[in-house]
N, C-alpha and C positions, 0 to 999 in steps of 0.2 A: 578346680577346686581354686577359687581365687589367690589371687596374687597379693601375696602380703607390703606392707610396706613397712618403715618407720619414721617417726622424726622427729628433732627437739623443738618443742613452740615455747619461742622464750618471747610474750609479747609489752619487750619493756627496748628502752630506748637502747638503740646500739654502743651501750658503753664498754672498755674495760677496763680494768685496774682493779682497784680496792680499795678500800675505805669504808664510808658511809656517804651515798650522794648528797650531796649541796647543787645549791644554785647561787648561778655566776651571774655578781650584776653592774649596771653599771650607769655613772648617777650623772644626771642633767643637771648643770647649777649654774647655764650661761648659755644666754639663745643659742652661742654658737653651735653649739653642742647635740647628738642626736646618737642612735640605736641603729643597729642598719643590720638586716638580715639577707642574706645575696641568696640566693635557692634558686636549682631549676624546679619547673613545675614535673612532677612528677607521675602526670596527665593534664589529658585538655578538661583545664575548671573555671565553671561561672562562679567568681569568687563575689561572696557579698559580701565576708563581713572577715576580720582581724584581730586576732587573738591575742593580745600582750598581756603579761607580767607585772601588775608597778611591783614593787618592792615598798618601803617607806619613805613618803614624804614628806619634808618640813614644809611651813611657810602659812600661811593664811588661805590655802584650799582654794583660791581662784586662776591658777596658773591651768594654758591649754592645751595640750600639746597637738599635734600636728600626725598622724595616721596614715600615711598613704603606702599604698604598689604601684613603682614609678620602673623602668627601663633601666639599665646600667650602662654604663659606659665602656671603651675599649678596653682600659684599665683594671675593671672588673667591681666598679664602683656605683652605687647612684646616680643616674642623670642629672637627678635633678626634675626628670620629665615625669607627669604623675601622669597613669596608664587611665583607660577608661574615653567613653565616645567622644563625652565632652570636655575632659581632660577633670573629670571630676572620684577619679578613683585613692576618692579619704571618706575620714569622716575626721571626726576632734572628740576629743576624749580627755576632759576635766579630772588633772587629779586629787583627791581626798586622803585621808585621817581616814576615814571612813572605810576604803579601799586598799592599805593598806597588807599586803601581803596575799590580795588576790587577782584574780585575772578580769579584764576587760576585756568585752566583744563590742569590737568599735565595725559599725553597720558602714558600710561607702557608701557615697553619696549617689554613688552608680556602680554595676557589676562593671567589674575586670576578668577578659577573657584570657585566660592562660592558656597558653601553649603547650605539651610532653616536650618536656628536656629544654627547653627554650630559659636562661637565667634572668631575673628576676627580683629585685632587692621592697624588701618592707623598709620604709623609716620610720621611724619615733622621734619626731622633734619642735622644740615649744614652739606654742604661735601663737601665741594673749596673752591677757590678764599681769599679772604682778610678774616685772623682771624675774630671771635669775639672777640667785644671788646664792653662792656655795657659804654652808652652813646657817641661810639665814630662808631663804628661797628652793630649793630643787626638790628632785623625784629622785629618786631608785628605779630602775626599768630590770626585767633580767634580759640578758643575755644566752645565757646554756647552764642546763644540766651538763656535771662533773662527779666525779668522787672529790671527795675532800681529801683523800691519801695520793690519789693518782689515777691524771685521769690519760684515754686512750680510746680511743674511740674508730665508728666506722659510722663518718658523717655525713653529709649529700651538701651544704654547702656550707659559709662560715656569718661569723656575727661579728660583727663590729662595735666599737667602744669611736666612735667621732665624736675626741676633744678639740674641739673652735679647728675642724681642719687635719686633724694629724691624726691617723688610722690605727689602730689596733685588732687583728686579729684574733678570734680567736678560734684552735682545733678541735673543739669538743662538741658535743650536739646544742642544735642549736634552741631556744626556748619559743619560741613562741610559734602562730599555725592558721592557718585561714580556711575559709568554711567558706563550703556552696550551697545550696538547696536542702543538699541527699546526705550531706558527711564533712568530716573534719582534716582535713590535712598536716605535719607538721610537727609540735611536738610539745602539745599545751598543758606542762604539767602548771598546778601549782603550787602541791607543797608535797616537798619531801620527809621522811623521816619513818621513826626504826622501834618499834612496839621491844619494850625492858621487857621479858615476863621469865617469870618458874615457876615451882607449883603453887605454889602458895602467895603467890599476887591477889591485893585486892579485890582487883576490875576484873579483867577479863586473862585466866590462864594456858590459853586454849585458840589460839590463830591459825589461822589457814581459809584457803580459797572456794567461792562455788564456781562450776563449772560447766560448760557445756559447748560440746563441740558440733556448728552446722552442721543436720540433718542433709542434706546437699553432698559433704566431703565426702562422707561412704555410707557403709555397711553399720562394721564391728571393730573393735580397735583390742591393746590393754598398754593397761598403764604401767609397763613396765620400773620411773622411780619421779625423781621430780626431780628439779636442776631450782638452787634455793642459791641467794643473796645472805648470806646470814653470816653474826658473833654466834659460834658455840657457845655453851658454859665451859665454865673450868673443869678438871677433869675431874674421874671419879661419877658418873651420874651418865646416862642415855636419856635421849631425846626418840619421843615412836612417830611414827608418819607412818597414818593410817586413811586410808582413801576408805570413806563412805556412801552408799547412795542419802538416798534426799530423801527420803520416809522422816517423820517423828516416833517414838523419840529415834535419831540415825545406825544403822546396820552398819557395822567393821566388814569390808571389804575384802581389805589382805593393810594389814601391815607389818612395820619393821621399826627394829630395835636400834637408832645408831649409840656407838659406843663415843662417848666424847675422849675416851685415852685415846681410842684411832686415827680419830677423824678430825682432833684438835688445832687452833691454830690461832691465830692472835688479834685476827683483826676479820670486819667482814669480806671474801670474799664470796665468789660461784662455786659450787658444788653438786655436781650428780650424788643422790644419792639410791640407791639400785634399791630397788623387794626382794627379799636376797633366802624367801621361804616361802613353802608353797607354791601349788600350780597359780599362776594372775586367771582373776577372773576376766573374763568376755565383756568388754561395756558397747555400748551402742552408744552410735552418734546421735546428735540430738536428746539425748537422756540427760541428765544434769547430777552431777559428780560433788561430791564434798573434800577434799585434801586438807589434814593438820596435820601441826608441829604441836606437843604437849612436851613440855621441859619436864620432870619426873625428880628435878635437882629444889630441894626449898633452900635453898643458898645459895647459888650459882645465876645469875640471868644468862641468859639467850636472849638474841639483837635477832629480830626478822624485821629486814629494808619493808620501806612502801613508798610509793606514787598516791598522790591528789591526781584528779582534774577536777574543773571547777563545773564537768556535770557527764550525767555515763558516757552519754553519747560522744562525747572528747576523746574517747577510747580507740572511735575506729581510727582517728591519725595514729595510731599503731603499730607494729608488726603486728600481725594475725589480728589484725580489728574486726576481724568476724564474728573470733569469740565472745559468745558469753560468759565472761568473769570474773568475779569479784569478792572482797574479805567479805572473811565468816567470824566470828567468836563465839568463845563459850566460856561460866566459871562454873568447876564444879561436875562436868558432865552434865550441865543439862538438857534437857531430852528436844532444845532445837536452838540451831545460832542464830546470832543478830549478822544479820548484813548491812554494811555499806556498800552502796553499789559504785561514786563516783572513788573506791580507794582500791589497793590491787597490793597487795604482802607482792615481793618479789619470790616469786616460785613457780615458776617454768614444770611445764609438761613433759615427761620422756618415754613417746612412745613403741608402741612395737605392734607387729601384726596387725595393719590397718589394713582393713581389705576394700575393694570395692561395693558400689551400691550394688545391688544385685539388677540394674542396668546399664551396667558401664560405668563409664567415665569416676569419678571421682581422686582417686587415690593419695599419696604423700610425697612429700618433697620433707630432705634434711637438711637442716639451720643452724648457722654456730651460736651463741652465743648470742652476737648482738641480734637472732629473731630475724636474719636475713637468709636466702638463700646461700646454700654452700658447694649443694648438688641433688640431680634428681633420687631416687630411690626406688629405682621400677628394678 
């Protein structure tokens, strides 16, 4: 018999807390300001591009910001020394109002070789164009992703708002990315939000995720339930959590009705919801499935939190980056789901009976609510 394993797959930044996700920003409004991200390389990387998130820009759209990769000094701050074979590991970024609340992909003048476990800094600082002036010529840049009410999390490095040499570090998940030719690293989130809906919503009234686990990971598995980051509707209603195949129209494979009277709370939290009736179907790695939430109430909204990225390939930076997972939605039980590949509702997968590939290898691990490994599941 194959060795069965379990896992909790939370393909999102390592956050604990409650309340909706929010994006923390720092305003560059004088030439000596900077946003700094200090981090260790998670593996050997040949960095060619840096991803930053611009907030709101104020002014005449001419200010240019230099985005560089630097070494760090003995105090853990950027050293001022730009890396690269000829110190050209930087690119220039012009902030404009048309780019507000978007990801900027800044190509470096030359690639920078990063070594696993070595600490580096990405620095965003005014370079040229109209001089910065508070309230007149300025730009916000994202520093971190956090919870709006309470922010705790598993973070690797830290981001700094450098106000004319006075640095304030954050203890939340840094919001930036570094890209090589093959993948993205970091946490390059473009936007955060929540779908507020109920059974009579004029738009979509059912949201969820389409997912496929890599075939190389195993042979078969069962979906024990879901791990949700959500606000439940008020008392007196039910929410249907349903696993579907990927046919058109989709066929229900497993469902459970969640009683809001039993599990109601007054803010966004992470919560495990098990399927509770019948025999769990055996699912296959490499096959596509759909997992949705339908709020049966016509008067009380639920909120399902989500994250956006600039391009679907940017999900590779998140925990469990090999997973194919994207938002699906439909109205009135339509015969097919609409898919948005750059958005993920905050739905994790609670697996059990994960079996190895027929040729051996593969297997599962157990992770915590941050998406990082807690222990092996042998």
